[in-house]
N, C-alpha and C positions, 0 to 999 in steps of 0.2 A: 709367381715367384720371379722377381727380377734377376736377370743374369747378364753375361757380357759376351761379345764376340771374342773368339780366341785370337791370339796374336797372329797366327798364320792365316786367318780369314777363311778357314775351311768350313765344310759343312758342319754345323753345330747347332730350350728352351722351351700334361694333357689335362685335363681339368675336369673338375666336377664343380658345378655351381649348384648348390642345393639350398632349398628353402629352409631357413634355420628354425622351423617349427618342430622338427624332429631331430633326434640325435644324428650327428653327421656320420655318414658311411665312410669306411676307409677309402682314402684317396688312392687312385692308381698312379703309378710312377709316371712322371712326365717323360716324353721322348728326349733323346740325347740333345737334339737341336734346341729344345726348349729349356735346357738346364744350364746353358752357358752363362758365365758371369756377366751381369749387366746387360744381357741381350734385350731385356724388356724395354728399357728406356733408350738404348742406343740404336736398336734396329727397328723395333715395332712401335716404340713410344710415339715418335713424331708422326707416324702414319695412322695407326689404329685409333689414335685418340684426337685426331685433328677436328673431328666433328663437334663443334662447341655446343650444338644443341643437346648432345647427350649429357652435358654437364649441368644443364639447367634443372635437372631433376633434384639436384642437391637443395635447391631453395625450398622445395616442398617438404622434404624430410631428410635431413642430413644423415640419418641412420638407416636409410633405405636405399639399396642399390638395385637398379632394374637392368637386367640384361635381356634385350629383345632382339627382334629380327634386324634392327639397324646395326647392332654390334656384329651379328653374323655376316651381314652384307658387306660391311667395310672390311672385316677380317678376311673374308673370301676374296675380295678385290685385291687387297694387298698381297695375299699369298699367291694369287694367280699371276699378278704382275711380276713377282720375283721368281716364281718357279715354273711358269708357263702352263699350269694346270690348276684346276679347282682342288681345294683340300678335301681329303676324305673325312669320314665322321670323327676318327680319332684326332686328326690334325686340327679340325675345327674345334673340337673340345679343348685341345691344348691352347689354341688361340683365345678361346673364351676365358681360360684360366689366366692367361697373360693379361687380358683386359681387366679381369676382376682384381688381380694382384695390384696392377697399376692404379686402378680406381681407389682401392683401399689405401695405398700409399699416398695418393693425391689428397685424399680427405684427411689422413693423419697429418700430412704436411700443413694443410690449411689450419687444422686444429692447433698445431704447434706454432702457427704464424710464421712458418718459414717462407711464405710467399711474399714477405715484405720486400719490395723492390723488384719483384719478379711477377707482378700481377699479369695473369693471362698466359704465362709461360709454363705450361703444364709439365713439360719434361724436367725443368729445373726444380719444380716443387717436388716431383717424384724423387729426383736425385737427392735432394736435401732430406726428405723423409727417410729414404733408404740409408743415408749416412747416419741418421739418428739410430735407426735399427741396428746397423752394423757396429756402432760404437758399443752396443751392449752384448755383442757376440764374443765368445771366447773359444779359441781353437783348442780342442783337447790335446793332451800329451800324446806323442807319437813315438813309436820305436820300430826297430827293423821287422819285428813279427807282424805288426799292424800293416806296415808298408808292403811286406812280402805277401800277406794275405790279399791286400787290395790289388797288388800287381797280378797275382794269380787269377783273380776274378775278372781282370780287365786285360788279360794277356793278349787278346787279339788286337788291342790298341797299339801294342809295341812290337809284335812279331812281324817280320817281313814275309808276306805270302808268296806262294809259288806264282811265277809270272810266265805268260805264254806269248810267244811270237807265232802268228799263224795267218794264213790266207783263207778267204772264203770266196768261192765262185758261186754267185747267185744264179740259180736256175729256176725258172718258173714253168709250170705246165701249161696246158691249153687254156686259153681265155684268162690268163693271168693267175690261174689257180696254183697252189703249191705243187711242186713237182713230186711225183710218186717216188717210192723207194727204188723201183726198177729204173725209172728215168735218171735218178741221181747216180745209181750204180753204173749205168751205161755211160753217163757223162764222166764219171770218175775214171773209168777204164780208158776213155778217150784222152783225158788229161794226162794220165800216166803214160799214154802212148805218144805224147808229144803235142797234143792239141793245146794251144795257148789257153790260159785260165779265163781270159776274157772273150773267148771265141763265141760263146753262146750266151754269156751272162755278164753281169757286172762283177768286177773283181774288187774285193775289199781286203786291205792289208792291215793287220793289227800288230802293235808292238807293246810288249810289257803289260799285257792285260792280266790283272790279278785273278786268282782262282774264284774268289767270291763274285767278281763281276761276271765271269762266265756262267756261274751257277744262276745268277739272277737273269742273265740275258737268254741263255740257252737251256737251262734246266739243271737239276741237281747232279746228274750223272755225266754231263757233257765233258767237264774238265777232266774227270777221272778217265773217261774213254779216250779223250784226246791225248792225255799224258802217256797212255799205254802203247800208243802207236809209234811207228818209226818216223824219224825226222825226214822231211823232204818228199814224202809220198802222199798223194791225194787219197782220201778215204771218204766213204759215205758214212756220216754220223747222224744218229737220231737226235733231235732237239725238241724243245717244248713246242715249236711251231712247225715241225716236220723235218724231213731229211735234208741234210746239208752236205755240200762238197767242200771238204776242209783239208788243208795241208799244214801240218805242224812244221814250223821253221826253226824253233828253238824253245827251250824250257829252262828257266832258272829255278832251282829248288827253293823251297821255303827255308827261312832262317829263323831259328828260335831266338827269342830275346833273352838277354842276360840281366838279371835283376841288379847285380852289383854295378855293372857298367851303366845302368840307367837309373840308379838310385835317386840321384838329385832330381831328375825329371819326374820320376814316380812320386817323390815327396811333394813336388809342386802341384802335380795333378791331383794327388790326394787332398792337399790343402784347398785347392779350388773347389773340388767336389764337396768336401765337408762344409766349407763356408757357404756354398750354394744351398746345401740341404738345410743349414741353420737359418739362412735368410728366408728360405721358403717356409719353414716352420714358424718363424717369427711373424711373417706377413699373414699366414693362415690364422695364427692366434689373434692378430689384430682384426681379422675379418669377422671373428665371432661377435664383435661389437655391433655388427650391422645385420640388418634383415636383408637377405639376398633373395631377390625375386627374379625368376627366370620366366620370361614370356615366350611362348611358342609362336613360331611364325604361322600366319594364317594359311590354311590349305587352299590351293587354287581351286 
């Protein structure tokens, strides 16, 4: 499903490729980053599809698409280069769907002869084929109830989360092992008695960290426990990776989003999401014309 980078260039495009000899199973929803408008050909198009040898398969059977280990290898390389880590199974599945959607659009573009004057420029062919698809899409009528319901189901996108300013004094135990609860509590007592925060450990200072970020980094209860304590006092708090010496310096409360104040923004987001879903459905319908073959990588 081709999509696009958002205007603010933030984090924002999962797949199933099945052999079309049996009825297609319901598709799982693609992750948020894989559903952004035009992401397919603007972000991944020029990278995932640069290997021209993958295209040579068309000459054998234009109705047969093969996804093999070469697709996975190139997708993993691109993902690792941009994110600094290898994709997990779900992310790799999403990249395969991106590859498949673009391959379908590329072949449709060639069938429509939109490659005239652009021979060998895959991304432009994909873009032209997508333009033909989009020309047949129609945005459904929308009203305040539809927008309000969509807003409520995506409220976390618009609400301002609670944000924390805090310090962490990093303390390690013997031989670099995590410090025990007793060690951290003793260290906290020393800190509250006037010992500098960096006396025995590295000191980290955080500003405006959102609650969700703390939950991800330290565990689900960390932010709640941090918020309940006094400001300016060192405390020993349990985290996902052990006990930590933490001092809360400030807390800004979460702010609820107001639909009426954000109505225009919500409508634009709803429009982008709806058109993205329609583009995806249209490309998936085109894919039914092809025999999709998934080749498993050989086991070492």
